[in-house]
N, CA, C and O of each residue as an XYZ file, in Angstrom:
900
protein
N      49.096     76.619     37.586
C      48.903     77.985     37.129
C      48.509     78.007     35.662
O      49.076     77.279     34.848
N      47.541     78.840     35.330
C      47.117     78.997     33.939
C      47.855     80.190     33.349
O      47.346     81.311     33.350
N      49.067     79.935     32.840
C      49.911     81.026     32.356
C      49.308     81.705     31.133
O      49.420     82.922     30.984
N      48.674     80.936     30.260
C      48.071     81.521     29.066
C      46.950     82.489     29.445
O      46.838     83.568     28.864
N      46.128     82.108     30.408
C      45.054     82.987     30.872
C      45.623     84.245     31.514
O      45.105     85.344     31.315
N      46.695     84.075     32.287
C      47.334     85.221     32.931
C      47.884     86.183     31.894
O      47.739     87.397     32.031
N      48.514     85.649     30.859
C      49.036     86.501     29.788
C      47.902     87.234     29.086
O      48.038     88.413     28.759
N      46.789     86.553     28.849
C      45.634     87.199     28.226
C      45.122     88.351     29.079
O      44.678     89.369     28.548
N      45.182     88.198     30.397
C      44.753     89.277     31.283
C      45.695     90.462     31.191
O      45.254     91.611     31.231
N      46.979     90.197     31.069
C      47.950     91.287     30.898
C      47.617     92.079     29.636
O      47.503     93.304     29.666
N      47.464     91.359     28.531
C      47.239     91.997     27.239
C      45.816     92.508     27.105
O      45.592     93.570     26.523
N      44.860     91.774     27.631
C      43.453     92.095     27.422
C      42.985     93.378     28.051
O      41.861     93.815     27.806
N      43.842     94.003     28.873
C      43.471     95.288     29.458
C      43.387     96.387     28.413
O      42.735     97.408     28.635
N      44.036     96.188     27.284
C      44.067     97.231     26.262
C      45.188     98.220     26.458
O      45.293     99.195     25.714
N      46.032     97.983     27.454
C      47.145     98.903     27.694
C      48.444     98.252     27.257
O      48.660     97.065     27.501
N      49.301     99.014     26.618
C      50.552     98.465     26.122
C      51.513     98.136     27.260
O      52.556     97.524     27.031
N      51.175     98.534     28.477
C      52.041     98.259     29.612
C      51.718     96.992     30.347
O      52.097     96.858     31.511
N      51.040     96.057     29.731
C      50.889     94.719     30.290
C      50.078     94.621     31.559
O      49.001     94.024     31.545
N      50.550     95.182     32.657
C      49.887     95.001     33.932
C      48.594     95.806     34.066
O      47.765     95.481     34.916
N      48.399     96.839     33.259
C      47.266     97.742     33.462
C      45.937     97.015     33.330
O      45.809     96.092     32.527
N      44.952     97.425     34.111
C      43.582     96.937     33.952
C      43.419     95.480     34.283
O      42.628     95.150     35.167
N      44.124     94.592     33.622
C      43.941     93.171     33.820
C      44.219     92.737     35.238
O      43.618     91.769     35.703
N      45.104     93.412     35.944
C      45.380     93.061     37.325
C      44.772     94.051     38.304
O      44.055     93.653     39.222
N      45.046     95.326     38.121
C      44.591     96.264     39.136
C      44.334     97.666     38.625
O      44.242     98.596     39.427
N      44.216     97.849     37.345
C      43.851     99.155     36.815
C      44.997    100.132     36.730
O      46.167     99.754     36.800
N      44.643    101.408     36.577
C      45.617    102.440     36.296
C      46.681    102.628     37.346
O      47.823    102.944     37.012
N      46.337    102.442     38.626
C      47.319    102.667     39.679
C      48.487    101.705     39.562
O      49.641    102.099     39.729
N      48.192    100.452     39.277
C      49.255     99.467     39.136
C      50.096     99.737     37.895
O      51.323     99.640     37.936
N      49.438    100.071     36.804
C      50.166    100.369     35.571
C      51.086    101.566     35.765
O      52.229    101.564     35.307
N      50.571    102.597     36.454
C      51.369    103.791     36.684
C      52.582    103.483     37.552
O      53.671    104.008     37.318
N      52.391    102.633     38.549
C      53.497    102.296     39.440
C      54.572    101.509     38.718
O      55.762    101.723     38.951
N      54.170    100.603     37.846
C      55.144     99.764     37.147
C      55.823    100.504     35.998
O      57.050    100.550     35.914
N      55.012    101.079     35.118
C      55.565    101.609     33.878
C      55.546    103.123     33.759
O      56.129    103.671     32.823
N      54.897    103.805     34.674
C      54.699    105.226     34.484
C      53.564    105.430     33.483
O      53.017    104.455     32.967
N      53.216    106.644     33.210
C      52.107    106.922     32.301
C      52.634    106.979     30.868
O      53.023    108.036     30.370
N      52.636    105.835     30.233
C      53.199    105.739     28.889
C      52.357    106.470     27.854
O      52.882    106.977     26.863
N      51.060    106.523     28.084
C      50.214    107.287     27.169
C      49.876    106.583     25.875
O      49.303    107.202     24.979
N      50.212    105.297     25.744
C      49.876    104.560     24.529
C      49.115    103.296     24.892
O      49.334    102.708     25.950
N      48.221    102.885     24.006
C      47.437    101.675     24.216
C      47.496    100.794     22.981
O      47.753    101.258     21.870
N      47.251     99.502     23.207
C      47.144     98.595     22.075
C      45.891     98.916     21.279
O      44.881     99.340     21.841
N      45.958     98.714     19.981
C      44.770     98.894     19.156
C      43.733     97.839     19.531
O      44.078     96.796     20.086
N      42.466     98.110     19.229
C      41.396     97.171     19.564
C      41.605     95.821     18.906
O      41.349     94.781     19.513
N      42.073     95.835     17.660
C      42.287     94.569     16.962
C      43.397     93.761     17.621
O      43.337     92.532     17.641
N      44.411     94.440     18.161
C      45.513     93.737     18.819
C      45.057     93.110     20.124
O      45.468     91.998     20.454
N      44.207     93.816     20.875
C      43.719     93.308     22.152
C      42.885     92.049     21.969
O      42.970     91.121     22.773
N      42.088     92.015     20.923
C      41.111     90.943     20.738
C      41.734     89.579     20.478
O      41.112     88.563     20.787
N      42.930     89.522     19.926
C      43.464     88.231     19.493
C      44.109     87.427     20.608
O      44.461     86.268     20.387
N      44.279     87.989     21.791
C      44.869     87.254     22.899
C      46.366     87.456     23.004
O      47.033     87.791     22.025
N      46.888     87.248     24.210
C      48.276     87.581     24.479
C      49.290     86.801     23.677
O      50.215     87.386     23.113
N      49.131     85.472     23.614
C      50.115     84.654     22.910
C      50.107     84.945     21.416
O      51.164     85.049     20.792
N      48.912     85.077     20.842
C      48.807     85.374     19.411
C      49.346     86.761     19.098
O      49.942     86.972     18.042
N      49.142     87.708     20.008
C      49.636     89.064     19.786
C      51.161     89.098     19.763
O      51.758     89.601     18.811
N      51.787     88.568     20.798
C      53.248     88.599     20.880
C      53.857     87.789     19.737
O      54.841     88.208     19.127
N      53.265     86.623     19.450
C      53.752     85.817     18.345
C      53.607     86.525     17.015
O      54.503     86.467     16.172
N      52.473     87.199     16.823
C      52.232     87.918     15.573
C      53.187     89.073     15.379
O      53.661     89.305     14.267
N      53.477     89.803     16.445
C      54.417     90.918     16.349
C      55.813     90.416     15.999
O      56.494     90.990     15.149
N      56.235     89.335     16.665
C      57.565     88.785     16.391
C      57.639     88.231     14.968
O      58.638     88.421     14.274
N      56.587     87.552     14.541
C      56.559     86.986     13.184
C      56.611     88.089     12.136
O      57.336     87.983     11.147
N      55.840     89.146     12.356
C      55.824     90.280     11.424
C      57.218     90.904     11.310
O      57.702     91.167     10.209
N      57.849     91.134     12.447
C      59.189     91.723     12.444
C      60.191     90.791     11.771
O      61.054     91.240     11.018
N      60.075     89.509     12.041
C      60.980     88.505     11.466
C      60.896     88.509      9.948
O      61.916     88.511      9.260
N      59.659     88.511      9.426
C      59.461     88.489      7.980
C      59.970     89.776      7.330
O      60.611     89.730      6.280
N      59.689     90.912      7.947
C      60.160     92.187      7.403
C      61.685     92.245      7.389
O      62.290     92.765      6.451
N      62.298     91.701      8.444
C      63.755     91.692      8.511
C      64.341     90.811      7.418
O      65.330     91.184      6.786
N      63.743     89.647      7.189
C      64.212     88.744      6.135
C      64.113     89.409      4.761
O      65.017     89.301      3.933
N      62.986     90.103      4.540
C      62.781     90.747      3.247
C      63.767     91.887      3.027
O      64.328     92.032      1.941
N      63.973     92.691      4.061
C      64.894     93.821      3.912
C      66.331     93.341      3.761
O      67.121     93.949      3.038
N      66.670     92.245      4.447
C      68.024     91.685      4.325
C      68.253     91.140      2.921
O      69.317     91.331      2.332
N      67.236     90.457      2.394
C      67.358     89.895      1.052
C      67.473     90.984     -0.008
O      68.149     90.820     -1.023
N      66.790     92.108      0.255
C      66.806     93.212     -0.705
C      68.005     94.127     -0.516
O      68.249     95.022     -1.324
N      68.760     93.893      0.571
C      69.924     94.720      0.842
C      69.572     96.106      1.322
O      70.337     97.049      1.118
N      68.400     96.246      1.972
C      67.961     97.548      2.474
C      67.895     97.523      3.978
O      67.882     96.455      4.589
N      67.852     98.702      4.580
C      67.738     98.843      6.021
C      66.504     99.659      6.325
O      66.332    100.755      5.791
N      65.633     99.129      7.189
C      64.403     99.830      7.550
C      64.656    100.750      8.730
O      65.222    100.326      9.738
N      64.248    101.990      8.618
C      64.322    102.916      9.747
C      63.244    102.538     10.743
O      62.060    102.562     10.407
N      63.631    102.187     11.968
C      62.694    101.661     12.948
C      61.545    102.618     13.204
O      61.750    103.781     13.551
N      60.344    102.117     13.031
C      59.154    102.869     13.385
C      58.720    103.898     12.377
O      57.595    104.388     12.475
N      59.544    104.258     11.409
C      59.202    105.334     10.484
C      57.960    104.997      9.672
O      57.009    105.776      9.613
N      57.983    103.828      9.048
C      56.837    103.423      8.239
C      55.601    103.232      9.099
O      54.492    103.589      8.700
N      55.799    102.663     10.291
C      54.659    102.415     11.177
C      54.007    103.718     11.600
O      52.781    103.830     11.591
N      54.812    104.700     11.969
C      54.239    105.966     12.412
C      53.555    106.688     11.261
O      52.542    107.358     11.460
N      54.100    106.555     10.065
C      53.512    107.227      8.912
C      52.192    106.601      8.512
O      51.243    107.302      8.160
N      52.131    105.272      8.568
C      50.929    104.572      8.122
C      49.880    104.454      9.214
O      48.707    104.231      8.915
N      50.274    104.600     10.472
C      49.336    104.442     11.565
C      49.245    102.996     12.007
O      49.977    102.149     11.493
N      48.340    102.686     12.972
C      48.206    101.325     13.485
C      47.896    100.321     12.378
O      47.162    100.615     11.434
N      48.473     99.131     12.517
C      48.244     98.063     11.552
C      47.782     96.806     12.278
O      48.138     96.598     13.438
N      46.991     95.961     11.608
C      46.578     94.707     12.242
C      47.762     93.781     12.463
O      48.714     93.774     11.684
N      47.691     93.002     13.531
C      48.742     92.030     13.814
C      48.466     90.782     12.989
O      47.363     90.240     13.057
N      49.441     90.307     12.206
C      49.189     89.155     11.335
C      49.028     87.860     12.124
O      49.586     87.708     13.211
N      48.264     86.938     11.567
C      48.173     85.602     12.141
C      49.471     84.858     11.865
O      50.085     85.034     10.812
N      49.882     84.031     12.810
C      51.132     83.287     12.665
C      50.846     81.940     12.010
O      50.082     81.145     12.559
N      51.437     81.665     10.858
C      51.229     80.364     10.215
C      51.758     79.225     11.088
O      52.765     79.383     11.778
N      51.085     78.093     11.057
C      51.545     76.937     11.812
C      52.879     76.446     11.262
O      53.151     76.519     10.064
N      53.698     75.947     12.178
C      54.972     75.382     11.774
C      56.095     76.373     11.622
O      57.179     76.010     11.164
N      55.862     77.631     11.998
C      56.907     78.642     11.861
C      57.807     78.727     13.084
O      58.857     79.367     13.023
N      57.428     78.101     14.190
C      58.248     78.126     15.396
C      57.900     79.237     16.365
O      58.463     79.298     17.459
N      56.985     80.116     15.988
C      56.629     81.218     16.874
C      55.552     80.820     17.888
O      55.550     81.313     19.016
N      54.648     79.938     17.494
C      53.587     79.491     18.387
C      53.515     77.969     18.377
O      53.777     77.342     17.351
N      53.159     77.371     19.518
C      52.977     75.915     19.552
C      51.800     75.508     18.666
O      50.955     76.336     18.326
N      51.752     74.244     18.300
C      50.624     73.751     17.523
C      49.346     73.847     18.353
O      49.419     73.853     19.581
N      48.179     73.921     17.713
C      46.921     74.102     18.446
C      46.692     73.106     19.573
O      46.072     73.458     20.576
N      47.173     71.874     19.440
C      46.949     70.871     20.478
C      48.037     70.793     21.526
O      47.950     69.976     22.443
N      49.051     71.615     21.414
C      50.185     71.561     22.342
C      49.922     72.471     23.540
O      50.425     73.593     23.604
N      49.134     71.977     24.479
C      48.780     72.774     25.649
C      49.993     73.090     26.508
O      50.145     74.212     26.989
N      50.849     72.106     26.699
C      52.043     72.320     27.514
C      52.948     73.370     26.893
O      53.476     74.236     27.591
N      53.127     73.290     25.574
C      53.962     74.274     24.897
C      53.411     75.681     25.029
O      54.166     76.635     25.216
N      52.087     75.812     24.933
C      51.449     77.124     25.070
C      51.622     77.672     26.479
O      51.839     78.871     26.654
N      51.528     76.808     27.484
C      51.701     77.243     28.868
C      53.136     77.687     29.126
O      53.370     78.710     29.770
N      54.095     76.911     28.621
C      55.497     77.250     28.861
C      55.874     78.560     28.179
O      56.579     79.388     28.757
N      55.405     78.742     26.956
C      55.723     79.982     26.244
C      55.023     81.172     26.895
O      55.608     82.249     27.005
N      53.777     80.986     27.325
C      53.045     82.071     27.993
C      53.753     82.489     29.271
O      53.885     83.679     29.556
N      54.209     81.506     30.039
C      54.910     81.821     31.286
C      56.204     82.576     31.008
O      56.548     83.513     31.729
N      56.916     82.169     29.968
C      58.147     82.865     29.599
C      57.858     84.314     29.229
O      58.594     85.217     29.626
N      56.798     84.535     28.474
C      56.455     85.896     28.047
C      56.021     86.747     29.239
O      56.379     87.922     29.327
N      55.251     86.156     30.155
C      54.859     86.892     31.360
C      56.095     87.278     32.162
O      56.194     88.403     32.652
N      57.036     86.349     32.295
C      58.287     86.654     33.003
C      59.020     87.807     32.337
O      59.563     88.679     33.014
N      59.035     87.809     31.005
C      59.705     88.885     30.273
C      59.037     90.227     30.540
O      59.717     91.242     30.690
N      57.714     90.235     30.600
C      56.987     91.476     30.837
C      57.213     91.998     32.250
O      57.357     93.203     32.455
N      57.244     91.090     33.223
C      57.514     91.506     34.603
C      58.924     92.070     34.714
O      59.142     93.091     35.366
N      59.876     91.403     34.076
C      61.257     91.870     34.114
C      61.386     93.263     33.505
O      62.056     94.132     34.062
N      60.742     93.466     32.362
C      60.796     94.780     31.719
C      60.119     95.845     32.561
O      60.544     97.000     32.570
N      59.063     95.459     33.268
C      58.338     96.414     34.108
C      59.197     96.915     35.261
O      58.984     98.019     35.764
N      60.162     96.110     35.678
C      61.052     96.501     36.780
C      62.325     97.183     36.299
O      63.155     97.594     37.110
N      62.484     97.305     34.984
C      63.776     97.692     34.424
C      64.207     99.113     34.741
O      65.403     99.398     34.789
N      63.244    100.017     34.958
C      63.665    101.405     35.187
C      64.152    101.639     36.609
O      64.749    102.677     36.894
N      63.905    100.686     37.509
C      64.438    100.774     38.864
C      63.893    101.920     39.684
O      64.536    102.363     40.635
N      62.702    102.412     39.325
C      62.168    103.587     40.002
C      61.016    103.276     40.948
O      60.305    104.186     41.375
N      60.822    101.997     41.283
C      59.743    101.624     42.186
C      60.265    101.665     43.619
O      61.113    100.854     43.990
N      59.766    102.602     44.426
C      60.226    102.701     45.804
C      59.417    101.757     46.699
O      58.547    101.030     46.220
N      59.716    101.778     48.012
C      59.072    100.843     48.938
C      57.568    101.032     48.979
O      56.826    100.050     49.004
N      57.103    102.267     48.987
C      55.664    102.527     49.043
C      54.972    101.996     47.792
O      53.922    101.359     47.879
N      55.557    102.258     46.641
C      54.981    101.784     45.385
C      54.997    100.264     45.323
O      54.053     99.645     44.831
N      56.072     99.667     45.823
C      56.172     98.214     45.825
C      55.074     97.598     46.678
O      54.447     96.618     46.275
N      54.840     98.167     47.849
C      53.776     97.668     48.714
C      52.417     97.802     48.054
O      51.571     96.916     48.172
N      52.210     98.906     47.363
C      50.940     99.117     46.677
C      50.723     98.075     45.583
O      49.628     97.532     45.434
N      51.781     97.806     44.823
C      51.683     96.813     43.756
C      51.316     95.450     44.320
O      50.414     94.782     43.815
N      52.020     95.040     45.369
C      51.753     93.734     45.959
C      50.345     93.664     46.537
O      49.691     92.625     46.445
N      49.876     94.744     47.125
C      48.521     94.780     47.661
C      47.493     94.677     46.542
O      46.480     93.992     46.677
N      47.763     95.360     45.445
C      46.828     95.324     44.326
C      46.770     93.938     43.702
O      45.693     93.466     43.337
N      47.913     93.287     43.577
C      47.915     91.919     43.063
C      47.137     91.001     43.993
O      46.360     90.164     43.534
N      47.342     91.154     45.302
C      46.689     90.299     46.287
C      45.174     90.468     46.283
O      44.435     89.523     46.557
N      44.714     91.686     45.968
C      43.269     91.952     45.984
C      42.617     91.719     44.630
O      41.407     91.902     44.493
N      43.390     91.319     43.630
C      42.850     91.101     42.290
C      42.075     89.789     42.226
O      42.138     88.966     43.140
N      41.352     89.614     41.141
C      40.534     88.416     40.948
C      41.311     87.298     40.259
O      40.804     86.645     39.347
N      42.535     87.090     40.701
C      43.370     86.036     40.137
C      43.339     84.804     41.031
O      43.081     84.902     42.230
N      43.604     83.645     40.440
C      43.725     82.425     41.232
C      44.936     82.536     42.143
O      45.865     83.298     41.876
N      44.913     81.762     43.225
C      46.004     81.831     44.193
C      47.339     81.444     43.578
O      48.369     82.026     43.920
N      47.338     80.468     42.675
C      48.589     80.069     42.031
C      49.136     81.190     41.159
O      50.348     81.401     41.096
N      48.235     81.913     40.484
C      48.666     83.041     39.662
C      49.268     84.136     40.537
O      50.303     84.713     40.204
N      48.613     84.411     41.651
C      49.122     85.429     42.566
C      50.495     85.027     43.107
O      51.411     85.846     43.181
N      50.622     83.748     43.484
C      51.898     83.279     44.024
C      53.011     83.421     42.993
O      54.134     83.801     43.327
N      52.694     83.112     41.741
C      53.689     83.263     40.667
C      54.101     84.721     40.517
O      55.289     85.020     40.394
N      53.124     85.633     40.525
C      53.431     87.051     40.364
C      54.252     87.577     41.538
O      55.208     88.329     41.350
N      53.869     87.173     42.756
C      54.635     87.599     43.929
C      56.086     87.124     43.819
O      57.020     87.882     44.084
N      56.261     85.864     43.425
C      57.610     85.299     43.340
C      58.436     86.005     42.271
O      59.590     86.360     42.509
N      57.845     86.212     41.086
C      58.571     86.846     39.998
C      58.883     88.307     40.303
O      59.974     88.792     40.005
N      57.926     88.997     40.894
C      58.142     90.411     41.202
C      59.215     90.593     42.267
O      59.966     91.569     42.243
N      59.284     89.646     43.205
C      60.218     89.774     44.327
C      61.650     89.436     43.937
O      62.582     89.795     44.657
N      61.842     88.755     42.813
C      63.187     88.378     42.394
C      63.975     89.599     41.917
O      63.396     90.539     41.372
N      65.290     89.584     42.120
C      66.122     90.646     41.531
C      66.052     90.562     40.009
O      65.781     89.499     39.451
N      66.295     91.674     39.351
C      66.315     91.692     37.897
C      67.404     90.736     37.403
O      68.562     90.853     37.804
N      67.035     89.796     36.537
C      67.950     88.746     36.137
C      67.797     88.457     34.648
O      67.034     87.575     34.254
N      68.525     89.205     33.824
C      68.444     89.005     32.378
C      69.012     87.638     31.993
O      68.465     86.960     31.123
N      70.097     87.238     32.633
C      70.706     85.948     32.302
C      69.736     84.797     32.553
O      69.640     83.873     31.744
N      69.021     84.853     33.669
C      68.062     83.804     33.988
C      66.922     83.769     32.996
O      66.456     82.695     32.617
N      66.469     84.935     32.573
C      65.385     85.006     31.590
C      65.848     84.445     30.249
O      65.148     83.648     29.624
N      67.025     84.865     29.818
C      67.545     84.429     28.527
C      67.820     82.926     28.527
O      67.672     82.269     27.496
N      68.217     82.380     29.671
C      68.520     80.953     29.761
C      67.287     80.091     29.491
O      67.411     78.929     29.105
N      66.103     80.659     29.693
C      64.862     79.913     29.479
C      64.388     79.966     28.033
O      63.414     79.305     27.674
N      65.068     80.747     27.204
C      64.693     80.879     25.789
C      65.345     79.759     24.993
O      66.561     79.578     25.052
N      64.540     79.006     24.249
C      65.065     77.819     23.590
C      65.111     77.883     22.063
O      65.413     76.881     21.415
N      64.815     79.055     21.477
C      64.864     79.165     20.018
C      64.975     80.631     19.614
O      64.604     81.511     20.391
N      65.479     80.910     18.411
C      65.540     82.299     17.940
C      64.159     82.939     17.846
O      64.014     84.137     18.090
N      63.139     82.146     17.491
C      61.784     82.696     17.387
C      61.268     83.129     18.757
O      60.654     84.187     18.891
N      61.519     82.306     19.770
C      61.086     82.671     21.114
C      61.896     83.850     21.652
O      61.385     84.644     22.442
N      63.139     83.967     21.232
C      63.940     85.129     21.617
C      63.309     86.411     21.086
O      63.247     87.421     21.786
N      62.845     86.358     19.849
C      62.177     87.532     19.271
C      60.896     87.851     20.025
O      60.554     89.021     20.196
N      60.191     86.834     20.471
C      58.941     87.056     21.200
C      59.203     87.646     22.587
O      58.474     88.529     23.038
N      60.233     87.159     23.251
C      60.603     87.714     24.558
C      60.927     89.195     24.432
O      60.522     90.004     25.266
N      61.666     89.544     23.376
C      62.017     90.949     23.180
C      60.782     91.772     22.828
O      60.621     92.885     23.327
N      59.907     91.239     21.974
C      58.683     91.964     21.606
C      57.820     92.238     22.832
O      57.289     93.337     22.988
N      57.681     91.237     23.702
C      56.892     91.414     24.924
C      57.510     92.471     25.828
O      56.795     93.243     26.465
N      58.827     92.506     25.883
C      59.523     93.496     26.706
C      59.306     94.911     26.173
O      59.116     95.854     26.941
N      59.338     95.043     24.849
C      59.108     96.358     24.240
C      57.677     96.819     24.483
O      57.440     98.012     24.674
N      56.721     95.894     24.478
C      55.333     96.260     24.769
C      55.212     96.954     26.114
O      54.464     97.921     26.259
N      55.955     96.452     27.102
C      55.904     97.032     28.446
C      56.660     98.357     28.504
O      56.178     99.324     29.094
N      57.834     98.401     27.897
C      58.705     99.584     27.997
C      58.597    100.438     26.743
O      59.607    100.729     26.102
N      57.388    100.838     26.392
C      57.181    101.605     25.152
C      56.263    102.798     25.421
O      55.118    102.609     25.831
N      56.739    104.005     25.199
C      58.109    104.366     24.827
C      59.064    104.191     26.004
O      58.664    104.360     27.156
N      60.292    103.862     25.731
C      61.246    103.489     26.771
C      61.907    104.702     27.409
O      62.266    105.667     26.735
N      62.057    104.626     28.733
C      62.848    105.618     29.464
C      64.321    105.323     29.223
O      64.646    104.265     28.684
N      65.229    106.230     29.607
C      66.662    105.945     29.420
C      67.097    104.631     30.054
O      67.852    103.868     29.451
N      66.620    104.362     31.277
C      66.988    103.109     31.939
C      66.411    101.910     31.201
O      67.063    100.871     31.096
N      65.194    102.048     30.691
C      64.575    100.950     29.943
C      65.281    100.722     28.614
O      65.376     99.583     28.158
N      65.776    101.782     27.987
C      66.546    101.620     26.752
C      67.808    100.814     26.998
O      68.177     99.963     26.189
N      68.468    101.082     28.118
C      69.673    100.313     28.471
C      69.294     98.852     28.690
O      69.999     97.948     28.241
N      68.175     98.624     29.385
C      67.720     97.258     29.633
C      67.434     96.538     28.321
O      67.877     95.406     28.122
N      66.701     97.183     27.431
C      66.348     96.558     26.160
C      67.587     96.287     25.313
O      67.672     95.256     24.647
N      68.528     97.191     25.335
C      69.770     96.989     24.582
C      70.547     95.797     25.134
O      71.069     94.978     24.378
N      70.617     95.710     26.468
C      71.302     94.577     27.105
C      70.584     93.274     26.789
O      71.219     92.257     26.508
N      69.259     93.309     26.836
C      68.466     92.116     26.551
C      68.654     91.657     25.107
O      68.822     90.464     24.856
N      68.627     92.584     24.165
C      68.769     92.215     22.754
C      70.122     91.559     22.488
O      70.214     90.605     21.716
N      71.166     92.069     23.127
C      72.491     91.475     22.950
C      72.557     90.087     23.585
O      73.139     89.167     23.012
N      71.961     89.940     24.766
C      71.960     88.647     25.447
C      71.174     87.607     24.647
O      71.522     86.426     24.643
N      70.114     88.052     23.971
C      69.308     87.155     23.144
C      69.932     86.922     21.772
O      69.440     86.107     20.991
N      71.017     87.638     21.481
C      71.742     87.521     20.205
C      70.835     87.865     19.015
O      70.839     87.178     17.993
N      70.072     88.926     19.171
C      69.197     89.388     18.094
C      69.969     90.323     17.170
O      70.715     91.185     17.633
N      69.790     90.151     15.886
C      70.441     91.038     14.930
C      69.856     92.446     15.042
O      68.657     92.595     15.279
N      70.683     93.477     14.874
C      70.196     94.861     15.001
C      69.008     95.165     14.090
O      68.081     95.868     14.491
N      69.034     94.642     12.880
C      67.919     94.876     11.963
C      66.620     94.280     12.473
O      65.558     94.880     12.308
N      66.691     93.101     13.095
C      65.494     92.479     13.662
C      64.999     93.279     14.857
O      63.793     93.437     15.045
N      65.922     93.782     15.661
C      65.530     94.617     16.809
C      64.763     95.843     16.327
O      63.739     96.201     16.907
N      65.249     96.485     15.275
C      64.548     97.646     14.734
C      63.140     97.267     14.263
O      62.181     98.004     14.491
N      63.030     96.126     13.612
C      61.727     95.695     13.119
C      60.776     95.336     14.258
O      59.569     95.552     14.144
N      61.297     94.799     15.341
C      60.462     94.484     16.502
C      59.908     95.757     17.124
O      58.738     95.807     17.503
N      60.738     96.782     17.231
C      60.245     98.068     17.742
C      59.183     98.639     16.802
O      58.168     99.170     17.252
N      59.423     98.527     15.513
C      58.475     99.035     14.532
C      57.151     98.286     14.604
O      56.087     98.893     14.485
N      57.210     96.956     14.800
C      55.991     96.151     14.892
C      55.162     96.555     16.100
O      53.939     96.665     16.005
N      55.820     96.779     17.241
C      55.107     97.216     18.437
C      54.491     98.598     18.208
O      53.349     98.853     18.591
N      55.264     99.480     17.579
C      54.770    100.826     17.292
C      53.498    100.767     16.436
O      52.564    101.539     16.652
N      53.470     99.861     15.479
C      52.320     99.786     14.569
C      51.094     99.166     15.221
O      49.995     99.248     14.672
N      51.268     98.542     16.394
C      50.141     97.907     17.078
C      49.580     98.764     18.198
O      48.651     98.345     18.889
N      50.134     99.972     18.392
C      49.684    100.841     19.465
C      49.172    102.168     18.916
O      49.421    102.537     17.769
N      48.460    102.853     19.767
C      47.912    104.152     19.394
C      47.915    105.059     20.623
O      47.933    104.567     21.751
N      47.897    106.349     20.422
C      47.873    107.287     21.545
C      46.457    107.459     22.046
O      46.224    108.212     22.992
């Protein structure tokens, strides 16, 4: 399975809800996330899925470090909404957010983890009934994905929601921030059920509250109505 390519398809649709366009267009996005009404900025779409999620997590991480050092607390999303969409920063090599350019295996493993996080977040509101579920599976089956990609999506979608299993696959604080950033991309703006899911996920990932606020702010700054 080409997990990096699959992640690029999720993000490359231009929709902040991951599944839209890249797999099956608006119907699939609506079934998974509802009509969120927000899209990724053009600059965010162009850089690819792994670079986008890594850049958002890196941006939030740096802002959190700076605010902690200064003894200040950032109001989540306030600055982002006031300033409007912002470009996603490039992630410097050696920071732990992205594998080195030649580490193909590392890129595949991280991409697969992020895709799993997005699928999990897409199921978090628990509002997909049997008819919608059948439609989603049919749309995935009729998409222009490789058979291995389809099999992975079918398997992940069919699994019960499992935050513990997802968190167990996270091997560093930087990847924890990326998993959360990817989840917020899907559940943004979050429904009440999605807010509970994100709160549970952040605690399971042991993310500091200030970093969580910055991750939400970073996602907010990368989207537009």
